[in-house]
N, C-alpha and C positions, 0 to 999 in steps of 0.2 A: 158405652157411656155417651150421652148426648152432649155435644160441645155447644157452648154459648155462642150465639150469633155475634159476629163482630159489630161494634158500634160505629156508626158513621159520624166521624168528627169533621165538621165543615170548617173551612178557613174563613177568616174575615173577608168580607167583600171590600172592594176598593172604596166604596162610599163609606162603609163602617170605619175603615182605616183613616180616611180623611177626617171624619167626625172626631175620632179619638185624638188625632194629632191636634186638631183645632181646640178641643177641650183642654188638652195638656198645656198648649201655648197660652190659652186664656187664663188658666190657673196660675201659670208661671208669672204672667203679667200682674195678676191680682196679688200674688204673694210676695213679689219682688220688693215692694216698698216696706214689707214687714221684716225683712232680713237686715242684719247689720250693714249699714251703708247702702241699703237698697234704694232708699228714696233718692239719694244723690245719683246713683247709677240710672234710675228710671228717668229722672229729669234730664240727665245728660243725654240719654238715648233719644228722648222726646225732642230735645233742643237740636240734636244733630239731624233728626228727621225733618224738623222745620227748615234747617239750612238746605237740605237736599231738595225740599219742595221749592224753596226760593231759587235754587240752582236750576231746576226744571223751568221755573217761570222766566228766568233770564234767557234760557235757550229759546223758549217759545216767543218771547218778546223780540229777541234778536232776529228770529226767523221771519218776523213780520216787519222788521225795521232795518233793513239793509245789513243784516248780520252784525250789527253793533249793539252793545248793551246800553242802557239809558245814560250812564255818565259819558259815553263816547259819541252819542248821537245828538245832533243839533235840536234846538227847541222847535224849529220849523218842521223837523221830521219826527217829533215826538219825544225827544230826549231832554237832557238838561246840561249838555256839554258847554253851551255858551256861558252859563252861570259859573262854571268851574274855571273860566279864564280869569276870574277874580279870586283872591285869597279869602280865607276865613269864611268858608261856606258851610260850616258845621250846623248852623241854625236851620238850614234847609235840607239836612240829610234825609229827612222823611220823604222828600220829593221823589227820591230814587225809587222807593217802594210804592208810593202812591201811583206812579206811572205804570207799574206792573200789576195793579189791582186785579184786572180781568184775568191775567195769567196765573194769579194766586187764588182764583175762585172767589174773589171779593171777601176773603176771610182775614181780618186784621189779626186774628189769633196766631197766624203763621209767623208773624214778625215779632212775637213776644216769646222769650224763653221762659219756661215754667219755673225756673229758679230765680228769675229776675224779680225785683221789687215792683217794677212797672207792670201795668195791666193793659190788656188789649183795648183798643178804641172800639166804639160801637160800629163804626164803618170807616172806610177810607175817604168817604166824601165829606164828612162833617167834622168830627173832633180829632181827626188823626194828625199827630205831630210827633216831634222827637220824644215826648214823654210817654208815648205808646209804642216805643221801638227799642229792640234789644240788640240790634246788629249794626256794626260799622260797614262802610262801603270802601272797597279798594277801587278807586276811580280809574285806574289805568290797566286793570286786569283784563284778560281776554282769553278765549279758548285756543288761540294759536300758541299760547304759552301756558300749558296746563298747570304748571306749578305757581302761576301768578295768584295773588291773594285777592279774591273778589269780595270777601266779607268775613264776618266772624263775630263772636261774642263781644259786646261792647266793653267788658271789664278788662281791657288790656291797658297796660301802662308801661312806661319806660324804666330801664334799670333792672337790676337783679333782685331787688327787694320788693316783694309784692305790696301794692298800695292797699291800705285797709278798706278803701271805698271802691270806686269803679274806674280807677286809673284815668285814662284820657277822656272818659265820658262823664261830664259834670251832671250832678243831680238836678240842676236847674232846667235841663233840657235845651240849653242854648247851643249845645253841640261843640265840636272841636275839629278843626281842619289841621291835620298833623303831618309833618314830614318826618318819617321814621328812617334814619340812616340804616342801610342794610348791614353795616358793620357794628351797629349798636346792639344792646341787649334789651329785650322786652320781657315782661312777665304778666301773667294773669293776676288780677287783684284777688283779695281774699273773699270776694263776693261770688255769687252764682256757683259754678261747679268747683271752685277752689275752696268752698267753705269747710270741707273735711280733708283738704289736701294742702298743707302749707306750701309745698313746692309749686302749686298752681297748675291748673289744667283748664282747657277750654276748647271750643270748637271753631274751626275755620271752614270757609267755603272757597274752593279753588276755581281757577279760570275755566276748567272744563265742566263745572257744575257739580263736582263731587265734593263730599264733606269729609273732614278728618277731625278726630279728637286728638289733641296734642298737649304735651306738657309745656311749661314755660321754656325749659331748656331746649326741647325739640323744636318749638316755634322759632327760637332764635337761631339755632344751629342748622336745622334741616330746611326751614322754609324762608325765613328772612334773609339768611346768607345767600340763598339761591334765587331770590326774587330778582326779576328784571327791573332795574331802576326806572322810575317814572321820568318821562322826558318833557311832557307838556305842562310845565309849571306856569303859574301866573307871572306876568311881567314883574320883574324886580324881586321875585320870591324864589329864585333858583337856589336850592340848598348848597352848602359848601362841600358836601360829600354825597356820593350816590345814595339816593333815598327812594322810598315809595310813599305815595300820598294816600293816607287813610282818613276818611271823613267819619267822625263819630257823632252819634245822636246825643 
């Protein structure tokens, strides 16, 4: 009896496997917003990616400017540290990001969270100001202390009860220059990524340029409690307890 010839079954090539993986990932990204809670998760991931891009921009900028980030470098050498010797500098929070425009690829979209009510500016050169900005600045953070807080979602507020609006960040765009005691409690407001999470959640950027998504409780206990207190306060504005200085747009 004549036996059937065995069939040759070929395996996927490396290129075919890469294409299949890419298609699966693309489908996952497209379908994620359709799942329960998917939109919130998608915007949270996108926002965290923005902060990571900003973290890369900080490192690139520092590499060209004496290994200091913009709030620590003098105006003469490209930064805005001189302005921070004065209190109440929230109105010019946007300056920090405008200085890094080249390192962010001249894309104002990077500094807007997709869950924010604010929209991106047309460019960093013309209409860019606090009203086109979603992220606060930790003016004393640096990569020598990786757990220092370099930035984060603007909808952060004081206390354990989430603010219904944007916390420390006023809707007017006038900004806010805040001393946050490291022994205090903070919470993400009910805007942005906290919309579907009453306990509050948000994203932060650390001194080493990495990003983290954290709950209100985690921000307070794991990050604020371990933050190195700011020491270079404006004259006459030294807080009564160890604090960090955060400038909100």
